[in-house]
KOLPA-69112 format. One record per residue (C-alpha): residue number from 1; residue in three letters; x, y, z. Coordinates in Angstrom, 2 decimals, always signed. Each point is the difference from the previous one (the first is absolute). Example, Ala and Ser with C-alpha at 12.3 -4.5 7.8 and 13.67 -1.06 7.14 Angstrom:
BEGIN
PT:zavo:pator:east:north:up
PT:1:ALA:+12.30:-4.50:+7.80
PT:2:SER:+1.37:+3.44:-0.66
end
This chain:
BEGIN
PT:zavo:pator:east:north:up
PT:1:MET:+22.94:+82.50:-60.57
PT:2:LYS:+0.07:-2.24:-3.08
PT:3:LEU:+2.38:+0.72:-2.86
PT:4:GLU:-2.95:+0.27:-2.40
PT:5:SER:-1.33:+2.99:+1.97
PT:6:ILE:+3.41:+1.67:+0.17
PT:7:ILE:+0.58:-0.12:-3.76
PT:8:LYS:-3.57:+0.93:-0.90
PT:9:PRO:+1.02:+3.58:-1.01
PT:10:ILE:+2.31:-1.47:-2.67
PT:11:LYS:-2.14:-2.96:-1.13
PT:12:ASP:-0.55:+1.47:-3.48
PT:13:ASP:+3.72:+0.73:-0.29
PT:14:LEU:+0.82:-3.60:+0.93
PT:15:ASP:-2.44:-1.22:-2.68
PT:16:THR:+1.80:+2.16:-2.57
PT:17:PHE:+3.32:-1.34:+1.22
PT:18:ASP:-1.28:-3.59:-0.23
PT:19:LYS:-0.81:+0.41:-3.69
PT:20:TYR:+3.39:+1.55:-0.75
PT:21:PHE:+1.81:-2.65:+2.04
PT:22:LYS:-1.72:-2.86:-1.81
PT:23:SER:+0.83:+1.62:-3.34
PT:24:GLN:+3.66:-0.51:+0.89
PT:25:LEU:-0.56:-3.72:+0.63
PT:26:GLN:-0.27:-1.04:-3.62
PT:27:SER:+2.35:-1.97:-2.19
PT:28:LYS:+0.06:-1.65:-3.43
PT:29:VAL:+1.44:-3.16:+1.55
PT:30:PRO:-3.00:-2.31:+0.71
PT:31:LEU:+1.44:-1.65:+3.14
PT:32:LEU:+1.10:+3.32:+1.47
PT:33:ASN:-3.37:+1.56:-0.80
PT:34:MET:-1.76:-2.85:+1.79
PT:35:VAL:+2.13:+0.45:+3.13
PT:36:LEU:-0.42:+3.79:-0.11
PT:37:ARG:-3.79:-0.39:-0.09
PT:38:TYR:+0.24:-2.17:+3.09
PT:39:VAL:+2.11:+2.68:+1.71
PT:40:ALA:-2.48:+2.72:-0.95
PT:41:SER:-2.94:-2.01:+1.36
PT:42:ARG:+1.72:-0.51:+3.37
PT:43:SER:+0.84:+3.62:+0.83
PT:44:GLY:+0.06:+0.86:+3.70
PT:45:LYS:-1.18:+2.95:+2.05
PT:46:LYS:+1.89:+2.59:-2.09
PT:47:MET:+1.44:+1.50:+3.17
PT:48:ARG:+3.06:+1.39:-1.75
PT:49:PRO:-1.85:+1.78:-2.84
PT:50:ALA:-2.42:+1.34:+2.63
PT:51:LEU:+2.91:+1.38:+2.00
PT:52:ILE:+1.42:+1.71:-3.10
PT:53:PHE:-3.38:+1.55:-0.86
PT:54:LEU:-0.71:+1.21:+3.53
PT:55:THR:+3.47:+1.54:+0.29
PT:56:SER:-0.43:+1.65:-3.39
PT:57:LYS:-3.43:+1.40:+0.94
PT:58:LEU:+1.49:+1.46:+3.15
PT:59:PHE:+1.50:+2.62:-2.33
PT:60:GLY:-2.55:+0.34:-2.80
PT:61:GLU:-2.24:-1.77:-2.50
PT:62:LEU:+1.08:-3.46:-1.10
PT:63:ASN:+1.71:-0.07:-3.39
PT:64:GLN:+1.21:-2.53:-2.58
PT:65:ARG:+3.50:+0.06:+1.48
PT:66:ALA:-1.31:-1.54:+3.21
PT:67:ILE:-1.73:-2.78:-1.97
PT:68:ILE:+3.23:-0.72:-1.89
PT:69:GLY:+1.94:-0.07:+3.28
PT:70:ALA:-2.55:-2.32:+1.62
PT:71:THR:+0.20:-2.35:-2.99
PT:72:MET:+3.78:-0.12:+0.24
PT:73:VAL:-0.07:-0.81:+3.69
PT:74:GLU:-2.71:-2.65:-0.34
PT:75:LEU:+1.86:-1.72:-2.85
PT:76:LEU:+3.23:-0.03:+1.99
PT:77:HIS:-1.77:-1.12:+3.16
PT:78:THR:-1.74:-2.83:-1.83
PT:79:ALA:+3.33:-1.09:-1.48
PT:80:THR:+1.57:-0.22:+3.45
PT:81:LEU:-2.95:-2.03:+1.32
PT:82:VAL:+0.32:-2.50:-2.86
PT:83:HIS:+3.73:-0.37:+0.64
PT:84:ASP:-0.56:-0.25:+3.77
PT:85:ASP:-2.40:-2.91:-0.52
PT:86:VAL:+2.68:-1.82:-1.98
PT:87:VAL:+2.64:+0.63:+2.69
PT:88:ASP:-2.38:-1.03:+2.80
PT:89:GLU:-1.43:-2.92:-2.00
PT:90:ALA:-3.43:+1.44:+0.84
PT:91:GLN:-3.00:-1.78:-1.49
PT:92:GLU:-2.52:+2.75:+0.73
PT:93:ARG:-0.26:+3.77:-0.23
PT:94:ARG:-3.01:+1.84:+1.46
PT:95:GLY:-1.97:-3.23:+0.21
PT:96:PHE:+0.65:-0.97:-3.65
PT:97:LEU:+2.57:-2.31:-1.55
PT:98:SER:+3.31:+1.77:-0.63
PT:99:ILE:+1.46:+0.33:-3.49
PT:100:ASN:+2.72:-2.55:+0.77
PT:101:ALA:-2.59:-2.46:+1.34
PT:102:ILE:-1.86:+0.05:-3.35
PT:103:TRP:+2.70:+0.65:-2.60
PT:104:LYS:+3.13:-1.04:+1.94
PT:105:ASN:+3.08:+2.02:+0.90
PT:106:LYS:+1.40:+0.73:-3.47
PT:107:VAL:-3.16:+1.75:-1.16
PT:108:ALA:-0.34:+1.81:+3.34
PT:109:VAL:+3.57:+1.36:-0.12
PT:110:LEU:-0.40:+1.14:-3.60
PT:111:LEU:-3.36:+1.59:+0.81
PT:112:GLY:+1.60:+1.91:+2.88
PT:113:ASP:+2.74:+1.20:-2.35
PT:114:TYR:-2.61:+1.08:-2.55
PT:115:LEU:-2.01:+1.95:+2.58
PT:116:LEU:+3.15:+1.67:+1.31
PT:117:SER:+1.08:+1.09:-3.47
PT:118:ARG:-3.54:+1.11:-0.87
PT:119:GLY:-0.07:+2.19:+3.09
PT:120:LEU:+3.27:+1.63:-0.95
PT:121:LEU:-1.16:+0.50:-3.59
PT:122:VAL:-3.18:+1.78:+1.15
PT:123:SER:+2.20:+2.70:+1.52
PT:124:VAL:+2.28:+0.24:-3.04
PT:125:GLU:-2.88:+0.11:-2.50
PT:126:ASN:-1.56:+2.86:+1.97
PT:127:GLU:+3.34:+1.70:+0.71
PT:128:GLU:-0.54:-0.23:+3.74
PT:129:PHE:+3.67:-0.37:+0.84
PT:130:GLU:-0.37:+1.24:+3.56
PT:131:PHE:-2.50:-2.80:+0.60
PT:132:LEU:+2.51:-2.40:-1.52
PT:133:LYS:+2.70:+1.11:+2.41
PT:134:VAL:-2.29:-0.41:+3.02
PT:135:THR:-1.30:-3.44:-0.98
PT:136:SER:+3.39:-1.36:-1.11
PT:137:ASN:+1.45:+0.96:+3.38
PT:138:ALA:-2.95:-1.74:+1.70
PT:139:VAL:+0.53:-3.24:-1.94
PT:140:LYS:+3.72:+0.05:+0.85
PT:141:LYS:-0.67:+0.44:+3.70
PT:142:MET:-2.73:-2.64:+0.00
PT:143:SER:+2.44:-2.53:-1.45
PT:144:GLU:+2.60:+0.95:+2.61
PT:145:GLY:-2.60:-0.31:+2.76
PT:146:GLU:-1.08:-3.45:-1.17
PT:147:LEU:+3.58:-1.27:-0.08
PT:148:LEU:+0.70:+1.51:+3.42
PT:149:SER:-3.11:-1.74:+1.31
PT:150:MET:+1.15:-3.36:-1.36
PT:151:GLU:+3.42:+0.47:+1.59
PT:152:ALA:-1.53:+1.00:+3.34
PT:153:SER:-2.22:-3.09:-0.03
PT:154:ARG:+2.95:-2.24:-0.80
PT:155:ARG:+2.07:+1.43:+2.85
PT:156:MET:-2.92:+0.33:+2.42
PT:157:ASN:+0.82:+3.68:+0.40
PT:158:TYR:-2.59:+1.61:+2.26
PT:159:SER:+1.25:+3.55:+0.51
PT:160:MET:-2.54:+2.82:-0.28
PT:161:GLU:+2.46:+2.01:-2.08
PT:162:THR:+0.12:-2.71:-2.68
PT:163:TYR:-3.77:-0.50:+0.14
PT:164:PHE:-0.76:+3.66:-0.66
PT:165:GLU:+2.60:+0.16:-2.79
PT:166:ILE:-1.68:-2.98:-1.66
PT:167:ILE:-3.56:+1.32:+0.17
PT:168:ARG:+1.07:+3.52:-0.98
PT:169:ASN:+1.38:-1.49:-3.23
PT:170:LYS:-2.38:-2.90:-0.62
PT:171:THR:-3.31:+1.78:+0.66
PT:172:ALA:+0.31:+3.65:+0.97
PT:173:VAL:+2.03:+1.13:-3.01
PT:174:LEU:-2.86:-0.79:-2.40
PT:175:LEU:-2.57:+1.98:+2.02
PT:176:ARG:+2.58:+2.77:+0.22
PT:177:SER:+0.26:+0.05:-3.80
PT:178:CYS:-3.82:+0.14:-0.29
PT:179:CYS:-0.20:+3.17:+2.07
PT:180:GLU:+2.99:+1.56:-1.76
PT:181:ILE:-1.60:-0.68:-3.39
PT:182:GLY:-3.27:+1.53:+1.19
PT:183:ALA:+1.82:+3.21:+0.94
PT:184:ILE:+2.15:-0.03:-3.15
PT:185:SER:-3.13:-0.30:-2.17
PT:186:GLN:-1.07:+3.39:+1.42
PT:187:ASN:+3.43:+1.58:-0.60
PT:188:GLN:+0.64:+0.53:+3.70
PT:189:PRO:+3.41:+1.28:+1.23
PT:190:LYS:+2.64:-2.39:+1.31
PT:191:GLU:-0.74:+0.66:+3.67
PT:192:VAL:-3.66:-0.96:-0.50
PT:193:ILE:+0.96:-3.12:-1.98
PT:194:ASP:+2.37:-0.96:+2.83
PT:195:ASP:-2.77:+0.59:+2.55
PT:196:MET:-2.41:-2.24:-1.90
PT:197:GLY:+2.72:-2.61:-0.44
PT:198:LYS:+0.61:-0.08:+3.74
PT:199:PHE:-3.74:-0.25:+0.58
PT:200:GLY:-0.20:-3.01:-2.33
PT:201:GLU:+3.04:-1.65:+1.59
PT:202:LEU:-1.54:+0.26:+3.48
PT:203:LEU:-3.23:-1.52:-1.34
PT:204:GLY:+1.97:-2.82:-1.58
PT:205:ILE:+1.87:-0.83:+3.20
PT:206:ALA:-3.26:-0.05:+1.99
PT:207:PHE:-1.65:-2.09:-2.72
PT:208:GLN:+2.68:-2.69:+0.21
PT:209:ILE:-0.02:-0.04:+3.81
PT:210:LYS:-3.76:-0.53:-0.13
PT:211:ASP:+0.46:-2.85:-2.48
PT:212:ASP:+2.52:-1.57:+2.37
PT:213:ILE:-2.42:+0.34:+2.90
PT:214:LEU:-2.77:-1.66:-2.01
PT:215:ASP:+2.27:-3.00:-0.53
PT:216:TYR:-0.24:-0.60:+3.75
PT:217:THR:-3.67:+0.82:+0.42
PT:218:THR:-2.03:-0.70:-3.14
PT:219:ASN:-0.48:-2.98:-2.26
PT:220:SER:+0.10:+2.37:-2.93
PT:221:THR:-0.65:-2.21:-3.02
PT:222:LEU:-0.73:+3.14:-2.03
PT:223:LEU:+3.65:+0.91:+0.47
PT:224:GLY:+0.82:-3.38:-1.45
PT:225:LYS:+1.56:-1.34:+3.18
PT:226:PRO:-1.22:-1.68:+3.18
PT:227:VAL:+0.82:+1.20:+3.51
PT:228:GLY:+3.62:-0.71:+0.96
PT:229:ASN:+1.24:-0.06:-3.60
PT:230:ASP:+2.90:+2.36:+0.76
PT:231:ILE:+1.15:-2.38:+2.75
PT:232:LYS:-0.04:-2.92:-2.42
PT:233:GLU:+2.08:+2.07:-2.43
PT:234:LYS:+2.43:+0.88:+2.82
PT:235:LYS:-0.81:+3.71:-0.24
PT:236:ILE:+0.67:+1.78:+3.28
PT:237:THR:-2.26:+3.04:+0.00
PT:238:LEU:-0.64:+2.78:+2.52
PT:239:PRO:-2.33:-1.83:+2.45
PT:240:LEU:+2.50:-2.84:+0.34
PT:241:ILE:+3.03:+2.32:+0.08
PT:242:PHE:-1.43:+1.87:+2.99
PT:243:ALA:-0.83:-3.27:+1.74
PT:244:LEU:+3.53:-1.34:-0.53
PT:245:GLU:+1.63:+3.23:+1.14
PT:246:ASN:-1.96:-0.26:+3.26
PT:247:SER:+0.79:-3.64:+0.74
PT:248:SER:+2.71:-2.04:+1.70
PT:249:GLN:+2.69:-1.64:-2.11
PT:250:ILE:-1.54:-3.41:+0.71
PT:251:GLU:-3.36:+1.22:-1.35
PT:252:VAL:+1.68:+1.52:-3.06
PT:253:ASP:+1.93:-3.19:-0.77
PT:254:ASN:-3.17:-2.06:+0.36
PT:255:ILE:-2.03:+2.18:-2.38
PT:256:LEU:+2.76:+0.23:-2.59
PT:257:LYS:+0.40:-3.78:+0.12
PT:258:LYS:-3.69:-0.36:-0.82
PT:259:MET:+0.35:+2.55:-2.81
PT:260:LYS:+3.01:-1.80:-1.50
PT:261:SER:-1.70:-3.38:-0.21
PT:262:SER:-0.41:-1.04:-3.63
PT:263:LYS:-3.79:-0.06:+0.28
PT:264:SER:-1.54:+1.68:+3.01
PT:265:ALA:-2.81:-2.22:+1.23
PT:266:LYS:-3.39:+1.61:+0.55
PT:267:LYS:+0.42:-0.39:+3.77
PT:268:GLU:+3.40:+1.72:-0.04
PT:269:VAL:-1.34:+2.87:-2.09
PT:270:GLN:-2.80:+0.48:+2.52
PT:271:ASN:+2.54:-0.11:+2.85
PT:272:ILE:+1.95:+2.84:-1.62
PT:273:ILE:-3.20:+2.01:-0.52
PT:274:ASP:-0.94:-0.51:+3.66
PT:275:PHE:+3.53:+1.03:+1.04
PT:276:VAL:-0.25:+3.23:-1.99
PT:277:LYS:-3.39:+0.83:+1.52
PT:278:PHE:+1.24:-0.76:+3.52
PT:279:LYS:+2.99:+2.31:-0.49
PT:280:ASN:-2.28:+2.83:-1.27
PT:281:GLY:+1.61:-0.07:-3.44
PT:282:ILE:-3.28:+0.71:-1.76
PT:283:ASP:-0.87:+2.91:+2.30
PT:284:PHE:+3.43:+1.51:-0.61
PT:285:ALA:-0.29:-0.37:-3.78
PT:286:GLU:-3.48:+1.53:-0.02
PT:287:GLN:+1.26:+3.03:+1.90
PT:288:LYS:+2.95:+0.41:-2.39
PT:289:ALA:-2.33:-0.13:-3.01
PT:290:LYS:-2.23:+2.61:+1.64
PT:291:ASP:+3.03:+2.24:+0.65
PT:292:PHE:+0.99:-0.13:-3.68
PT:293:ILE:-3.56:+0.86:-1.06
PT:294:ASP:-0.16:+2.89:+2.48
PT:295:ASN:+3.22:+1.37:-1.49
PT:296:ALA:-1.36:-0.42:-3.53
PT:297:ILE:-3.20:+1.88:+0.82
PT:298:GLY:+2.12:+2.68:+1.64
PT:299:ILE:+1.63:+0.72:-3.37
PT:300:LEU:-3.40:+0.72:-1.53
PT:301:LYS:-0.88:+2.64:+2.61
PT:302:LYS:+1.96:+2.72:-1.78
PT:303:TYR:-2.07:-0.37:-3.17
PT:304:PRO:-3.43:+1.56:-0.67
PT:305:ASP:-3.13:-1.92:+0.96
PT:306:ASN:-1.91:-1.66:-2.84
PT:307:ASP:-1.72:-3.30:-0.80
PT:308:ALA:+3.23:-1.60:-1.17
PT:309:LYS:+1.75:+0.85:+3.26
PT:310:ASN:-2.87:-1.50:+2.01
PT:311:SER:+0.17:-3.16:-2.10
PT:312:LEU:+3.77:-0.24:+0.47
PT:313:ILE:-0.45:+0.24:+3.76
PT:314:ASN:-2.69:-2.70:-0.08
PT:315:PHE:+2.19:-2.08:-2.33
PT:316:SER:+2.79:+0.24:+2.59
PT:317:LEU:-2.31:-1.14:+2.81
PT:318:TYR:-1.36:-2.83:-2.15
PT:319:ILE:+3.51:-1.43:-0.32
PT:320:ILE:+0.26:-0.75:+3.70
PT:321:GLU:-3.66:-0.78:+0.63
PT:322:ARG:-0.50:-2.55:-2.81
PT:323:GLU:-0.47:-3.67:+0.82
PT:324:LYS:+1.32:-1.41:-3.27
end
């Protein structure tokens, strides 16, 4: 199922959100306003606002609080993407030139700071302090996850424990905050908010595993990176971790030597991809992602059936079935 079909029940809500979100991307500084317009014109799939709205509608009619929460999350998420592109020296984002590619790093860093502060101010201006707590914790953990990832790449650390800690912080914590905000917007009790948070975290883990699988299987230019990009960046993700943990020491040393080379040649990258496929690393990762999604859907079973619940289930399945 395509994402467009899944979010069809909240299409009007997403249009309302889009207008409110763009209203927050305005400044009296001409250069900043120009860059903000570029950001607004390059918005992605709105997966995170959609997740907030669907979680909110699981418990009642969508309200303004959910739109405010979605705006906060999207502003913070966009800020992290801008900063990530600077750190990674990325020239493209979603098939378009990145901010740093057009306006250079100084403008990109300052834009990221502006978006971050704007996201926090949205919560303060609307006195949504519980949202602020959730999102601030998410940003903290995302920063920790990114630094842990950099350290793991430097040391060629390929333990599953470290991998799951990284993706839980780098990716899953933001989807967790989306589902928590959706429940908070409907004034749900703590146990329900925790349930929804766990649901979002499981989705986030599966989402990142799927992304890591696609790096071995798909030339996903829409993701802004060619096949094997993680290998070139010395990122050891789940498919490769499984392959290494089921190999001889000679095989491990050989693969790590290829990974450590200053610039992995195209042939070496393909050799590593072939090695991972031969060792069933992709099959293992796909099963793990499916297990996380099954557990996520299991959390929803205790809640009443409605259109939002059906969409959340389909959203969960989409995460592991997507091809980009």
